[in-house]
Each structure stands twice: as C-alpha cells, then as structure tokens.
C-alpha positions as CSV (number, residue, x, y, z in Angstrom):
1,X,0.0,0.0,0.0
2,X,1.2,3.5,-0.8
3,X,0.3,6.9,0.5
4,X,-1.8,9.3,-1.7
5,X,-0.1,12.1,-3.7
6,X,-0.9,15.7,-3.5
7,X,-4.5,16.7,-4.5
8,X,-5.2,16.7,-8.2
9,X,-8.3,17.6,-10.1
10,X,-10.7,14.8,-10.9
11,X,-10.2,15.4,-14.6
12,X,-11.4,12.1,-15.7
13,X,-14.9,12.6,-14.3
14,X,-17.1,14.9,-16.2
15,X,-20.0,16.8,-14.6
16,X,-23.3,15.0,-14.8
17,X,-26.9,15.0,-13.5
18,X,-27.0,13.6,-10.0
19,X,-26.7,9.8,-10.1
20,X,-28.5,7.5,-7.6
21,X,-26.9,6.1,-4.5
22,X,-27.5,2.4,-3.7
23,X,-27.4,0.2,-0.7
24,X,-27.5,-3.4,-1.7
25,X,-28.1,-6.4,0.6
26,X,-25.8,-9.0,-0.8
27,X,-26.4,-12.1,1.4
28,X,-24.9,-15.3,0.4
29,X,-22.1,-15.2,-2.2
30,X,-24.1,-17.8,-4.2
31,X,-26.6,-15.0,-5.1
32,X,-24.0,-13.9,-7.6
33,X,-24.7,-16.9,-9.8
34,X,-28.0,-18.5,-8.7
35,X,-31.1,-17.7,-10.7
36,X,-33.1,-16.5,-7.7
37,X,-35.2,-13.5,-6.9
38,X,-32.3,-11.5,-5.5
39,X,-30.1,-12.1,-8.5
40,X,-33.0,-11.3,-11.0
41,X,-33.7,-8.0,-9.3
42,X,-30.0,-7.0,-9.4
43,X,-30.0,-7.8,-13.1
44,X,-33.1,-5.9,-13.8
45,X,-31.9,-2.9,-11.9
46,X,-28.6,-2.8,-13.8
47,X,-30.5,-2.9,-17.1
48,X,-32.7,0.0,-15.8
49,X,-29.7,2.1,-14.9
50,X,-27.9,1.4,-18.1
51,X,-31.0,2.3,-20.1
52,X,-31.0,5.8,-18.7
53,X,-29.6,8.8,-20.6
54,X,-26.6,9.2,-18.2
55,X,-24.3,6.2,-17.9
56,X,-22.1,6.0,-14.8
57,X,-18.5,6.9,-15.5
58,X,-17.3,5.2,-12.3
59,X,-18.6,2.9,-9.6
60,X,-17.5,3.6,-6.1
61,X,-18.2,0.6,-4.0
62,X,-18.2,0.3,-0.2
63,X,-18.3,-3.4,0.9
64,X,-18.8,-5.0,4.3
65,X,-15.8,-7.2,3.5
66,X,-12.9,-4.7,3.2
67,X,-12.1,-3.7,6.8
68,X,-9.0,-1.8,7.7
69,X,-7.7,-0.3,10.9
70,X,-6.0,3.0,11.3
71,X,-7.3,4.6,8.1
72,X,-9.5,4.4,5.1
73,X,-8.1,3.2,1.7
74,X,-9.1,3.2,-1.9
75,X,-8.2,0.6,-4.5
76,X,-5.8,2.2,-7.0
77,X,-4.7,-0.6,-9.2
78,X,-5.4,-0.5,-13.0
79,X,-6.8,-4.1,-12.9
80,X,-8.2,-4.9,-9.5
81,X,-8.2,-8.7,-9.0
82,X,-11.4,-10.6,-8.2
83,X,-11.2,-11.8,-4.6
84,X,-12.8,-15.1,-3.5
85,X,-12.8,-14.2,0.1
86,X,-15.0,-17.1,1.3
87,X,-14.8,-20.8,1.9
88,X,-17.0,-23.9,1.7
89,X,-18.8,-23.0,-1.5
90,X,-18.9,-24.9,-4.9
91,X,-15.9,-24.6,-7.2
92,X,-18.0,-22.7,-9.8
93,X,-18.2,-19.8,-7.4
94,X,-14.4,-19.7,-7.1
95,X,-14.1,-19.6,-10.8
96,X,-16.1,-16.4,-11.2
97,X,-14.2,-13.3,-12.3
98,X,-15.3,-9.7,-12.6
99,X,-12.6,-8.1,-14.7
100,X,-13.8,-4.5,-14.4
101,X,-11.0,-1.9,-14.8
102,X,-9.8,0.2,-12.0
103,X,-9.2,4.0,-12.2
104,X,-5.8,4.7,-10.6
105,X,-5.6,8.4,-11.4
106,X,-9.1,9.0,-10.1
107,X,-8.5,6.9,-7.0
108,X,-5.4,9.0,-6.2
109,X,-7.3,12.2,-6.8
110,X,-10.2,11.0,-4.6
111,X,-7.8,10.0,-1.8
112,X,-6.3,13.4,-1.8
113,X,-9.7,15.1,-1.8
114,X,-11.4,13.1,0.9
115,X,-10.5,13.4,4.5
116,X,-10.4,10.9,7.3
117,X,-13.1,11.8,9.9
118,X,-10.7,10.7,12.6
119,X,-7.6,12.6,11.6
120,X,-8.5,15.0,8.9
121,X,-5.7,13.5,6.7
122,X,-6.1,12.3,3.1
123,X,-7.1,8.7,2.5
124,X,-4.6,6.0,1.5
125,X,-4.3,4.3,-1.9
126,X,-3.7,0.6,-2.4
127,X,-1.8,0.4,-5.6
128,X,-1.2,-3.3,-5.3
129,X,2.0,-5.2,-5.7
130,X,2.4,-6.5,-2.2
131,X,0.9,-9.1,0.1
132,X,-1.7,-6.7,1.3
133,X,-3.1,-6.0,-2.1
134,X,-6.9,-5.8,-2.2
135,X,-9.1,-5.8,-5.2
136,X,-12.9,-6.4,-5.6
137,X,-14.1,-8.6,-2.8
138,X,-17.3,-10.7,-3.0
139,X,-19.4,-7.9,-1.4
140,X,-18.6,-5.8,-4.4
141,X,-18.4,-8.2,-7.4
142,X,-21.3,-10.5,-6.3
143,X,-23.8,-7.7,-6.9
144,X,-21.9,-5.8,-9.6
145,X,-21.6,-8.9,-11.8
146,X,-25.3,-9.4,-12.2
147,X,-26.0,-5.7,-12.4
148,X,-23.3,-4.8,-14.9
149,X,-22.1,-8.1,-16.5
150,X,-20.0,-6.4,-19.2
151,X,-17.6,-5.3,-16.5
152,X,-16.8,-2.2,-18.6
153,X,-17.4,0.5,-16.0
154,X,-14.3,1.3,-13.8
155,X,-14.7,0.3,-10.2
156,X,-12.9,1.8,-7.2
157,X,-13.5,0.2,-3.8
158,X,-13.4,2.2,-0.5
159,X,-12.4,0.4,2.7
160,X,-14.0,1.0,6.1
161,X,-11.8,1.8,9.1
162,X,-13.3,-0.8,11.5
163,X,-11.7,0.9,14.5
164,X,-13.8,4.0,14.2
165,X,-17.3,4.6,15.5
166,X,-20.4,4.5,13.3
167,X,-20.9,8.3,13.1
168,X,-17.5,8.6,11.4
169,X,-18.6,6.3,8.6
170,X,-21.7,8.4,8.1
171,X,-19.5,11.5,8.1
172,X,-17.3,10.1,5.3
173,X,-20.4,9.2,3.4
174,X,-21.4,12.8,3.4
175,X,-18.1,13.6,1.7
176,X,-19.0,11.3,-1.1
177,X,-22.3,13.1,-2.0
178,X,-20.8,15.6,-4.5
179,X,-19.3,12.7,-6.5
180,X,-22.9,11.8,-7.6
181,X,-22.8,14.9,-9.9
182,X,-19.5,13.8,-11.4
183,X,-20.8,10.6,-12.9
184,X,-20.1,8.4,-9.9
185,X,-22.5,5.6,-9.0
186,X,-22.1,4.9,-5.2
187,X,-22.9,1.3,-4.4
188,X,-22.7,0.3,-0.7
189,X,-23.0,-3.5,-0.1
190,X,-23.9,-5.1,3.2
191,X,-27.0,-6.3,4.9
192,X,-29.6,-4.5,7.1
193,X,-29.6,-7.6,9.3
194,X,-26.7,-10.1,9.3
195,X,-26.4,-12.9,11.9
196,X,-24.6,-15.9,10.3
197,X,-24.9,-18.0,13.5
198,X,-28.7,-17.8,13.5
199,X,-29.2,-18.8,9.8
200,X,-31.9,-21.3,9.1
201,X,-31.3,-22.7,5.6
202,X,-34.3,-23.5,3.4
203,X,-36.6,-20.9,4.8
204,X,-38.7,-18.7,2.5
205,X,-38.1,-15.0,1.8
206,X,-40.8,-13.9,4.2
207,X,-39.5,-16.1,7.1
208,X,-37.5,-14.2,9.7
209,X,-36.9,-14.1,13.4
210,X,-39.0,-11.6,15.3
211,X,-35.9,-9.6,16.3
212,X,-34.7,-9.6,12.7
213,X,-37.9,-8.4,11.2
214,X,-38.2,-5.8,14.0
215,X,-34.7,-4.4,13.4
216,X,-35.3,-4.4,9.6
217,X,-38.6,-2.5,10.1
218,X,-37.0,0.1,12.3
219,X,-34.3,0.8,9.7
220,X,-37.0,1.0,7.0
221,X,-39.0,3.5,9.0
222,X,-36.0,5.7,9.5
223,X,-35.2,5.6,5.8
224,X,-38.8,6.4,4.8
225,X,-39.0,9.3,7.2
226,X,-35.6,10.7,6.2
227,X,-34.1,10.3,9.7
228,X,-30.9,8.9,8.3
229,X,-28.6,10.4,10.9
230,X,-30.4,8.2,13.5
231,X,-29.0,5.1,11.7
232,X,-25.6,5.8,13.2
233,X,-27.1,5.0,16.6
234,X,-28.1,1.5,15.7
235,X,-25.7,-0.1,18.2
236,X,-27.7,1.5,21.0
237,X,-31.0,-0.1,20.1
238,X,-30.6,-2.8,22.7
239,X,-30.8,-6.6,22.4
240,X,-32.4,-6.5,19.0
241,X,-29.3,-4.7,17.6
242,X,-27.0,-7.2,19.2
243,X,-28.9,-10.1,17.6
244,X,-29.2,-8.3,14.2
245,X,-25.5,-7.4,14.1
246,X,-23.2,-9.5,16.4
247,X,-20.5,-7.6,14.4
248,X,-21.1,-4.3,12.7
249,X,-19.3,-4.8,9.4
250,X,-22.5,-5.5,7.3
251,X,-24.4,-2.5,8.7
252,X,-21.7,0.1,8.3
253,X,-21.9,0.3,4.5
254,X,-25.5,1.6,4.9
255,X,-24.1,4.6,6.7
256,X,-22.0,5.6,3.7
257,X,-25.0,5.4,1.4
258,X,-27.1,7.4,3.9
259,X,-24.4,10.0,4.2
260,X,-24.4,10.4,0.4
261,X,-28.1,11.1,0.3
262,X,-29.0,14.7,-0.5
263,X,-31.9,17.0,-0.2
264,X,-34.7,16.0,-2.6
265,X,-33.7,12.4,-2.8
266,X,-36.5,9.8,-2.4
267,X,-35.8,6.3,-1.2
268,X,-37.0,3.2,-3.1
269,X,-36.8,-0.2,-1.6
270,X,-36.2,-3.4,-3.4
271,X,-35.4,-7.1,-2.5
272,X,-37.4,-6.6,0.7
273,X,-37.2,-10.1,2.2
274,X,-34.9,-12.4,4.2
275,X,-32.4,-15.1,3.3
276,X,-32.1,-18.0,5.8
277,X,-34.2,-16.0,8.3
278,X,-31.4,-13.9,9.7
279,X,-30.0,-12.0,6.6
280,X,-32.2,-9.1,5.6
281,X,-31.8,-8.5,1.8
282,X,-33.6,-5.2,2.0
283,X,-31.9,-2.8,-0.4
284,X,-32.5,0.8,-1.3
285,X,-32.0,3.3,-4.0
286,X,-32.1,7.1,-3.4
287,X,-32.5,9.6,-6.2
288,X,-34.4,12.8,-6.9
289,X,-38.1,12.6,-7.4
290,X,-39.3,12.5,-11.0
291,X,-40.7,15.8,-12.1
C-alpha cells in the first residue's frame, strides 16, 4: 500500500446530473450466480440504470468485506483482482471473475480530496503489488456482476476503518455526495440484518426471526422518514441490535449510502425479504423525485 499524492483535479470525471446512490443487501455469495429472486432484481436494476440517458463513469463501492484499521483506503490498481474471500462453496463460485478496470488516477485524486473523519488527513491508496493488495471482494463483485455483467465501468473500492465509531462512517459518506454529480454511482454493499450463526437454511423469503424483522422494520421506518442520521445510533438499540449485528461490518456500508443522500432524494426499496431467516436482503436506492 502506498500513501496518496498531493491533491489533483478529478479530470477524468465529467459533470453529470445527480446519479442515484445504492445500498444493496448481498447475502450469500451464491446469489452472484444462482437464478433466484435477489439475482434477478439486481440484473433488472442494472438494465434499468444502463438504459438511462446518463451512464455511470465510475462505480465507487463500499463493501462489508474490506475492513481496515488506522485509516481508510481506496483501490488504486489498474486491474483490481477478483477476490474469492469465502470458503465452503462450490468450485464454480471460485471460478467467477469480474474483470472491471480500476481507475488509478481517479483513485489518487479522490484519496487526496477526501479526509479521514478521525484525523483530517487524506485517505490511502492501495496500488497493489504486495501481500496486502486488495481488489474487488465478493461484497462488491457478487452484486456488480449481475448488475453490470459487461464489467466495462471502472470500479474503485473504499475500505472501512473498522476501528472507528459508526458516526464517522456516516461523516465520510457525506463527503461522497458531490461525486454523484461527477458521474459516480455509489454502491454500498452489506445487509440490514446479518447474523450468520442464526441462519436457518431453506426458509422462505418472508420467514424471519421476530428480532430480525423488528430491526429491519426500524431501519426501513427511519429511511422512509428521512431520519438517516439516526441510523448511526443502531448499536444502542438494545438486544435486538446485538442479535441483528453481532458484528457491525455489514451494517456500516449503509451509513456511507445514507451520508451520500442529498436534499430532494427519495428512497425506493427493493429485495425486501430475508435469506435464511437472519439475513435481511432489504436494499434501497435514493434519487431525486421524478418531475
């Protein structure tokens, strides 16, 4: 990993109408290849977005699976590798590739422009070439591959400093908001409810623990009412929060998406259901209301 250079203008990104911001519940890595309801919705959403007059120039992805400590980092390699950061799945899943290009110059410029909420310093850039090299983890490619199968839109991934409190993740998300008017599609990938130990395989999409559906409903109510700052207090919601998120990694991406929401944006839910009773697949898209 290398430190970012001095600030440089984001010359590669042209001004655009404000693009949406997405939070996608990714669930099992198998959703990337299985012909199920979640996968079909991702595919249809990607087609919808690509059919619009303004095509994304860059995808900035925040995944539950890139956790760093002591700072935030951006992928800055020209060809980010596809990471198979899981185990116990069929070989076909390990054979999947998502060869989207990176955007090294843009990543360096973004790193210089953005500031760590903890220190006020620029972010780091992972240019690859060492044992710590990242790439696109399954939280990123498992949803991007169905949505944008051509893999022809550059992707930069942003890590999450897991040592920092939730409010700082929301704060950094606010810094991302102006990028939506520079052709950047922000895609945060996690789960509104994520408890692997409580999974019940073979349950239907409407089957969920009471605590899971209760936490999911509370998040949905806050999103619908525009009380997005309150999401950063999720860890203080008592036992239901402890059950919904024994670890915080899958909730934190939602805070980046929430931070990037701007005045006039309206939320739209999709994939509202559960996988294995303890993984909420609730996803959301924010964009300006149609005239």
